[in-house]
Legacy VTK file of the C-alpha trace (Angstrom):
# vtk DataFile Version 3.0
C-alpha trace
ASCII
DATASET POLYDATA
POINTS 285 float
-32.244 38.496 19.920
-32.285 35.933 22.873
-29.163 33.759 22.990
-28.158 30.886 25.059
-25.615 30.739 27.878
-23.110 28.167 28.750
-23.002 26.270 32.106
-20.599 23.578 33.445
-21.709 21.420 36.409
-19.455 19.267 38.500
-17.168 18.525 35.663
-14.456 15.800 36.240
-11.727 14.518 33.850
-9.262 11.890 34.883
-6.303 10.397 33.146
-5.489 7.239 34.975
-4.633 8.219 38.477
-4.341 11.978 37.623
-7.414 14.150 38.105
-7.001 17.149 35.641
-10.439 18.709 36.263
-12.155 18.049 39.581
-15.792 18.938 40.165
-15.581 22.233 38.279
-18.747 24.208 37.828
-18.944 27.425 35.894
-21.453 29.952 34.469
-20.730 31.808 31.205
-23.716 34.251 31.005
-25.044 35.871 27.836
-23.940 39.464 27.269
-20.768 38.965 29.616
-17.176 38.218 29.235
-16.003 35.448 31.778
-12.216 35.045 32.210
-10.397 31.801 33.081
-6.898 32.053 34.529
-4.398 29.860 36.312
-0.712 28.707 36.086
0.408 26.115 33.504
-0.976 22.677 34.504
-4.034 24.159 36.262
-6.515 22.255 34.185
-7.570 25.253 31.888
-6.981 23.613 28.556
-8.619 20.291 29.729
-11.775 22.164 30.844
-11.785 24.128 27.631
-11.693 20.738 25.777
-14.621 19.500 27.787
-16.638 22.673 26.995
-16.010 22.361 23.224
-16.498 18.557 23.126
-13.035 17.790 22.131
-12.884 15.540 25.240
-15.755 13.756 27.209
-15.965 14.178 30.944
-15.840 11.282 33.482
-18.488 13.084 35.332
-20.700 16.236 35.278
-22.443 17.897 32.411
-22.208 20.866 30.009
-25.512 22.882 29.315
-26.169 25.127 26.373
-29.223 27.079 27.458
-31.444 24.274 28.714
-29.977 21.702 26.328
-27.491 19.055 27.730
-24.694 18.993 25.125
-22.372 16.812 27.296
-22.057 14.072 24.630
-22.411 16.191 21.538
-19.436 16.281 19.027
-17.596 19.733 18.560
-19.383 20.126 15.221
-22.769 19.617 16.612
-22.200 22.083 19.329
-20.913 24.618 16.857
-24.164 24.353 14.698
-26.058 24.915 17.988
-24.172 28.164 18.599
-21.142 27.118 20.665
-18.168 28.476 18.704
-14.563 28.565 19.482
-11.209 30.098 18.336
-7.970 28.303 18.587
-4.636 28.973 19.989
-3.059 28.543 16.509
-5.404 29.901 13.903
-6.892 27.057 12.005
-7.936 28.805 8.810
-7.706 27.109 5.395
-4.279 28.694 4.233
-4.974 28.175 0.469
-8.299 30.020 0.628
-9.024 33.581 0.498
-10.138 35.372 3.768
-13.696 35.816 2.153
-13.923 32.053 1.480
-12.816 31.143 4.980
-15.426 33.184 6.439
-18.122 31.761 4.046
-17.441 28.157 5.201
-18.213 29.308 8.764
-21.240 31.173 7.679
-22.745 28.283 5.858
-22.066 25.734 8.653
-24.691 27.020 10.899
-27.958 25.161 9.927
-30.531 26.778 11.837
-32.563 29.908 10.401
-30.879 32.504 12.683
-30.349 36.104 11.702
-27.260 36.673 13.861
-28.127 39.289 16.243
-24.880 41.212 15.430
-26.027 41.641 11.833
-29.716 41.828 11.743
-30.005 39.570 8.609
-32.334 36.818 7.685
-30.691 33.569 7.014
-31.731 32.192 3.649
-29.080 30.018 1.948
-25.957 31.000 0.305
-27.091 34.630 -0.392
-27.565 35.193 3.147
-24.240 33.548 4.130
-22.462 35.878 1.616
-24.329 38.867 3.304
-23.090 37.693 6.759
-19.464 37.580 5.364
-19.813 41.120 4.030
-21.257 42.642 7.190
-18.700 40.893 9.401
-15.745 42.029 7.280
-17.054 45.477 7.206
-17.679 45.465 10.953
-14.138 44.381 11.738
-12.630 46.566 9.054
-11.251 43.771 7.199
-12.852 44.253 3.862
-9.551 45.391 2.157
-8.178 41.845 2.770
-11.199 39.797 1.620
-9.408 38.492 -1.406
-6.105 37.865 0.332
-4.842 34.279 0.620
-4.980 33.409 4.287
-1.712 31.743 4.426
0.031 34.821 3.283
-1.123 37.042 6.266
0.873 38.084 9.332
-0.092 36.889 12.751
-2.098 39.915 13.872
-4.187 39.707 10.627
-4.731 35.988 11.122
-6.056 36.462 14.651
-8.621 38.886 13.482
-9.629 36.773 10.583
-10.036 33.781 12.838
-12.182 36.029 15.216
-14.253 37.121 12.053
-14.825 33.492 10.999
-16.165 32.720 14.450
-18.602 35.656 14.148
-19.764 34.391 10.812
-20.800 31.167 12.561
-23.336 33.379 14.492
-22.383 32.283 17.894
-24.490 32.256 21.069
-21.469 31.473 23.095
-17.909 32.295 22.023
-14.953 30.577 23.498
-11.584 32.284 22.972
-8.433 30.261 23.588
-5.347 32.443 23.908
-6.703 35.026 21.367
-3.982 37.621 22.150
-1.070 35.281 21.639
1.204 36.893 19.056
-0.584 40.314 19.078
1.286 43.627 19.784
-0.099 46.132 22.259
-2.057 48.087 19.627
-3.531 44.900 18.083
-4.483 43.710 21.522
-6.285 46.995 22.384
-8.247 46.708 19.265
-9.025 43.126 19.782
-10.174 43.975 23.418
-12.657 46.698 22.085
-14.043 44.104 19.586
-14.585 41.596 22.230
-16.396 43.960 24.511
-18.619 45.072 21.540
-19.551 41.447 20.832
-20.456 40.720 24.414
-22.472 43.892 24.571
-24.582 42.534 21.632
-25.538 39.645 23.960
-22.957 37.016 23.127
-21.665 34.880 26.051
-17.959 34.972 25.893
-15.391 32.761 27.722
-11.766 34.132 27.503
-8.770 31.881 28.312
-5.578 33.912 28.045
-2.064 34.047 29.870
-2.102 37.944 29.249
-3.507 39.027 32.583
-3.666 42.684 31.483
-6.054 41.544 28.733
-8.183 39.346 31.047
-8.656 41.763 33.856
-9.231 44.786 31.652
-12.093 43.330 29.766
-13.938 40.651 31.810
-16.925 40.863 33.901
-16.103 37.890 36.126
-13.032 35.643 36.525
-12.619 31.947 37.512
-9.245 31.053 38.817
-7.907 27.329 38.523
-5.192 25.592 40.514
-4.594 21.875 40.463
-7.791 21.011 38.508
-9.971 22.933 40.849
-11.601 26.431 40.782
-10.108 28.226 43.881
-11.641 31.639 43.320
-14.433 33.197 41.237
-16.182 36.516 41.084
-15.515 40.074 39.915
-12.144 40.789 38.771
-11.028 42.943 41.817
-12.329 40.028 44.126
-10.221 37.336 42.396
-7.193 39.645 41.901
-6.978 40.036 45.747
-7.838 36.563 46.700
-5.174 35.116 49.143
-5.003 31.665 47.431
-4.727 33.174 43.822
-1.927 35.657 45.106
-0.022 32.923 46.773
-0.039 30.791 43.851
1.164 33.543 41.545
3.861 34.396 43.909
4.927 30.753 44.021
4.678 30.323 40.179
5.795 33.844 39.162
3.154 35.975 37.363
1.460 34.752 34.238
3.020 36.016 31.075
1.960 39.490 30.261
2.834 42.135 27.526
3.885 44.455 30.410
6.134 41.878 31.940
9.802 41.879 30.925
11.059 38.532 29.619
14.338 37.048 30.971
17.198 37.431 28.559
17.852 34.643 26.018
19.990 31.925 27.382
18.869 32.262 30.867
21.847 34.285 32.325
22.609 33.240 35.942
22.136 35.811 38.635
25.227 37.211 40.366
26.744 34.895 42.988
24.193 32.267 42.025
21.622 33.794 44.226
18.165 34.262 42.610
16.364 37.523 43.043
13.150 37.607 44.964
9.950 36.691 43.079
8.081 39.658 41.723
4.543 40.515 42.790
1.780 39.415 40.684
1.457 41.651 37.630
-2.268 42.555 38.174
-3.588 45.763 36.583
-5.509 48.046 38.623
-9.338 47.426 39.005
-11.323 49.234 36.295
LINES 1 286
285 0 1 2 3 4 5 6 7 8 9 10 11 12 13 14 15 16 17 18 19 20 21 22 23 24 25 26 27 28 29 30 31 32 33 34 35 36 37 38 39 40 41 42 43 44 45 46 47 48 49 50 51 52 53 54 55 56 57 58 59 60 61 62 63 64 65 66 67 68 69 70 71 72 73 74 75 76 77 78 79 80 81 82 83 84 85 86 87 88 89 90 91 92 93 94 95 96 97 98 99 100 101 102 103 104 105 106 107 108 109 110 111 112 113 114 115 116 117 118 119 120 121 122 123 124 125 126 127 128 129 130 131 132 133 134 135 136 137 138 139 140 141 142 143 144 145 146 147 148 149 150 151 152 153 154 155 156 157 158 159 160 161 162 163 164 165 166 167 168 169 170 171 172 173 174 175 176 177 178 179 180 181 182 183 184 185 186 187 188 189 190 191 192 193 194 195 196 197 198 199 200 201 202 203 204 205 206 207 208 209 210 211 212 213 214 215 216 217 218 219 220 221 222 223 224 225 226 227 228 229 230 231 232 233 234 235 236 237 238 239 240 241 242 243 244 245 246 247 248 249 250 251 252 253 254 255 256 257 258 259 260 261 262 263 264 265 266 267 268 269 270 271 272 273 274 275 276 277 278 279 280 281 282 283 284
């Protein structure tokens, strides 16, 4: 099944005198996982909003395959195969897991089998079949009848991911998908993301968990001050002097392997701060 990729070309977003995104170009190829990293305030969230259509750029364009989708609404983009998950799961809390997934499965208008599922889309019966197949594939069938609002964070994250798959994406944008997951849940999620990419979906992963990003991505873009300062294979970006210097100045991005400071912010002895830690980059895979 041939799917579209996602490309950004010279995107610009300004807020008054502040340029939040400055001439950013990015390729999110089909069948690969692309990572986006950077310190707080780097422009990642604004770029994500430009790609999803939540915000409109002041310059540049967004392409889904050969189609210019720069001025399309988020809903129109979703129906054409650009699907996102959210930092805070946006499920309907009073609906069951199965009904939440059915809403997504019925939202996609084109007659498209879903390369992950091998099904022929024909109305509600097909949408139900898609839901069944996704639930089975993600081992979530046992919570199909559970009310979404009663689920713990880890389960909610997986259901949000399942709902995105029910929309049969060509491109999947994942916004902080590992937030709130423990180490075991993160490992499971990483394996699922890898499997979906191997089936031909283009995936953009934005997450502060650098262990997750560098463990699963095929390529990485690093943003600082609204600009892309490094791009390429994970080991190339990991060792880029600009990226390393920024992480040293800012402190490493939050990671499950990084110890958090004690509550209350206890002052160091003699009022002298300890030296900044080295970036918490995992070894190249």
